[in-house]
Residue, then its C-alpha position, 0 to 999 in steps of 0.5 A: m693213727i698213721k700220723n702218730v706212727l710217722m711221728d714216733i718213727v721220726r722222733n726216734m731218729f733224733a735226740n731233740t724231739d721237740e724240734v720235730v713237727i708233722e703238719e697234716q693237710r687232709g683232703e677227701l681221699a688224700v692226706t699229706w704229711e709235712i715233716h718239719v725238722h731243724p735244718r741241720d737234720v734234713g739230711q738225716i731225714i732224707g738219708k743216703g741216696g734218699q733211702t730213709i725218706i723213701a722207706l718212710r713214704h713206703v710205710v705210710t703209703c702201705m698204712a694209708r691203703n688200709h684206710r683207702l687213702r692216698a698218702t704223701v710225705e714231704i719234708y718242709d723246705p723253707h726255701r720252696d716257692p709256695n706258688a711253684a707247681 
């Protein structure tokens, strides 16, 4: 349910919704959703001063608390080192 709400919000931010993918990584008490968008759209997901991603994270965190989950929302970065901590 939370993933569907996040997907609806993010897809409505862009004209080409086919390029929006959200991957879910679920643990016992935690969930991480990683948002994949076209590289030209990353700035729009982040927003001015990070306001958009902060708001998305806040909404998801509030919804996750009702399910007794710890939630994280990340933006996919193809340049990120997967071995970095």
